[in-house]
N, C-alpha and C positions, 0 to 999 in steps of 0.2 A: 505493499501499500503506500499509498505515496501522498503532499499534500503540497499544499501551496505554501510559503516562509509566511509567514505574516509581517514580516518583515523590511525581505529584496524583493516580494516575489516568484526565488527558487525553486523550483517544484523539487521539494526533500523527501528521502526516503524514512519512512516508523519503521523505528529499531524499538528491541523488547532488552526491555531491565528484567538483572535476572528472577523477578519476579514475577515480569511478561506484563509488566505495564509496560505501553506503549510512548516510546519517545523519539525526539525529533534534536537534530544538528546543523544548522544550515551549510553545507560545504562554503558559501559565497560572503554572507556575513557573522557567519558565527553561534548565531542566533540557539541557545537552547532551547528544549519547552521539557520538562516532568507532566506527562499527562496521569494523575491518578482518583479520579476519583469518576465511580461508575458509569453517569450522566454527562460530565466533561470525555467521556473513550467513546462514548457513545456518541454524543455531540463531531469530535473526534472523525469522523465514523466518517457521520454525510458529508466531512470536506475532504473527503479524498474525491482523487484524480487519478487518471490513466498516466503510461509513457509518456503522451502527445496534450496534457494538459485538460484534456478530456474530464468532467465530474462523473463519480460513476455514478450510479443506479443504486440507490436508496433498496437493500433489500426488504423488507414483508414475510410479517416473521406471525407461521397462525401460532396460536401459543390455547386451545383451545378454551377451555374454560378457566380460566386459567385470566389474570390481570400480566403475568409476564411480571409483576416483583418478589417476587416468594411470597410475600404476606398474606395472602388466603388460607393456611392452617390457620394461624393468628387469634387472640381475641383481638374483639373490638378496637378494645381500648387499648393493644400494639402498634395497632397499626399506625401509619405515619402517613402522613398525604405527600401526595409525590409533588417534588422540588416543583416549581417555577423555568422551567429552562428558554431559555429566544428560540424567538416562532425560523423559521429555514426564511424568511422575506426578513426580515431583522437585519438575518444575520449576513447577509447575500449584500445591505447595503452597508455596515461595517464594512467590511471585508473593502467595496467601490468608495467607496468614503479615505478608505487606508491604502488603496490605490489611487488615488489624485494625491494624498498625503505625500504619499512615498516618491511621487515626483514631480510634485512640488520643492520638497527637500534634495531631487536630486537636482534642479533648475538653482537655485537655488548655489545647493558647493556648489558645481559650472561658476553661477557668476563671484562671488565669494575666491573661486580660486585663479579664475580673470582677472578677478582687483587683485588681487593680491603678489599679480606679474607685474598686473601697468604702476609705476612706482605716483603717477601724476591722480589716482584714485580714492581719493579716502576714503574711512570707511562711516563716517558724514554725510559723505558724502554720495557710499553706498543706501545709508540707511531710510536721509530724503527723497531718493533716487534722482538725483543727482547724477551719477556716477552712466 
């Protein structure tokens, strides 16, 4: 399984820890992330992409009469409420916004590098838009 790096957008393979939990380390930006919560692992699986960067289809599980939470045999007083997770469309909006911010940051870094190479442009000129 692969996912897109949250910082730089590079396709990153998902690895497993000794305990079988997923983790990633981006080869481009060196961002490292460990995923330990079961719901977070499920959310990570929805972000999976193939080698070409295309999203993988979500798997549907038929759980029969159970709700899949493993709480069906517990007394009502011991059952916990399901946690609210970010809906897929909101997650896609956040990812899109991150991509825009990443592109803006890249352009800003390039502008700073260009101004650093030019002795005639000061930081104040750059900030005020006079660069």
